[in-house]
N, C-alpha and C positions, 0 to 999 in steps of 0.2 A: 480291558480295561478297567480296572474295577475303580470307583468313584464314589467319595464320602463326599455332599455336601451338607454344609453348617450354616441355615437361615436363621438369621436375627428376626422375630416379631416384627408384627406393624406398628406403626405409632399408636401410643394408648389417648384416649379422650381424660383428661386428669389436667389440673387448676394446676402448672408450675409455676403462675408467677406472684402468686399470694404468697407471701410471709410469713410464716410459722413458726412457735416457738420449737424447743427439740419435744416438748411434750404433748406437743401435737403430731407429730412426727408418724407416729404410729398409725394413728386414723388417716392422715394422706398417703399411706404405704399399704391398707386395707381399701380405700376409695380407689389407686393405682391397682393394685392386682384385682381388682373386681371392675377395672374401667371396663369398656368397650374398644375396638381396634378402629380407630380413624378411614373411612370408606373411599380414602384417597388414593385408589390403586389404579386408576385409568392409566398411568404411566409406568404400571407395573407389569409389563405384556413379558419383561424377561422372567420375571417369577413364575410367574401362568405356563412357559414355555418350560421353565425348571421343575415345576412342580408335574406339569404333563410328562414328561421326560424320564422323571424317575422312577424305575421299581419299585420301590418302596419308600413310605413316608410313617417319619415317626416321630414323635414330639413330646416337649414336656407336658408335666398333668396341671398347668398353671394356665389358668381363660387365656390369659395375651394370644398364646402360642396354639391354641387348638383355635380361636375363633381366627385368628389370622389363617390359618387353613379352610376354615368355614368361606372367608369371603373368595375364595377361589372353587368350593365347592368341593373342597377337598376334607378326607379324615384321616389322620393316621393311623397304621395299622397297628401300632405300639403307641401308646402314652405314659411314662413312665417317670417317676420322679426322682431318677439318677440324673435327669434332664435337667430337674428344675434350676431355678437362679438361685445362687446360693445367700440367704438371707443374710439382714444387716444387722450389727450389734445394736440393741436399743441403752438409749440413755435419757434422763428428764432433766429437764433444765427451763426455766424461763426469764430468765438473763434479757436474753435479745431474740430478734427472728430475724431467720434468713428462707431465704429459696427453699422449697424442699430440695433443689437439687444440688447446693452449696450440701448440704446435711446430708444428701448420698455421699458426693463425694469425699467430704472429711471421715464420715463412719465408715466408708469404706476402705480409705487410707489406713486408717486405725485396725482395722480387722486384717490389712496384708500385715500389720506388723503387732500382729498375736493377739489382737482385743476383740472378744467373739462371747462378750457379756450374751446369755441367752440366745446364743445360735452356732451354728457347726461352724467351726473353727477353718481357716484357708487349708488347712493341714489336712484335714477333713473333705475339703471340698475337691481338694486336687486327687484324695484318693478318689473318689466318687465320680472325677472325671478321665478317672484312669481305666474305672470298672466302665462308664458310658462309651468310651472309645474302645476298649474291646468286644463291648455289645455290640456296637457297628460295625468293626472289622468283621464280626461271627457273622453278621447280616449279611456283609459282602461276600464270605462263601458259597453264598447262594442265590444272590442277587448283583446284578452288574453295577448298578447307581442306585445309593440309600442317600434320601435325603432327611435331615433331623431340622425342623423347625425348634428355636432355641431361644436362649438369651444371653446377650449380648458379652457378660464376663462367664458364665460357664460355656459356651462355644468358642470361647478363648482359651480355657484351662483344659478343653477338650482337643483343641487344633495343636497345642503345645505335646500334650499325647499321642494324637499322631504322628507327629513330626518325630518324635522319639523310637515311632514304632516303624520309621523309615516310608511314611505315608509321606509323596512330594504336594506339597502344598503349590498348585498352577492358577489360582485366584486367590488374593488376600482379600478380607474383609476391612471395611474401615469404621467398622462397627457400630455403624448406623440401621436404623429400623431400618427391615428391606434390604440390607446388603447381606451378602455372603462370600463365607469361602469354599472354595473346592478342594481336594485333595486324591491324588490319585497315586494308584497303587497295582504293580503288574500282576 
């Protein structure tokens, strides 16, 4: 049985509690993208087992995915930008201050409704997810088990594509850090 595992990276060390204006959100995103992964993986023996049992490991090119693998002394055979998390559209404003995660939620909702100021559109991200799923399936023609260390939204978009291609979802992710989905195909 062929298997594709979509693993979400670990928790990023970043200040999520401080309220900021939209004008400072880009700085927070840069800090998040450059942040290190929390070393709280003692309870993550199942992740170690997944990584050790995978025939090939791939990842996005973003630091949080690559560093998540390094925690377990692993390295991706391929790191590709087609697995990167879609960027958020940017806005300016200093009228009020919110927590970064609130802005991320609101901007992602706008993005789903076609607002893509200075970033890849939702439609373009879905196309990239299709290409990413094709790449993973191609790897499965040579290997039995492929693991992608990626990101919440992109993993979800890839999941939708795998389902369309008759891959059966045998373990669903709750989209939290260190969680994963498993897809199988005969």
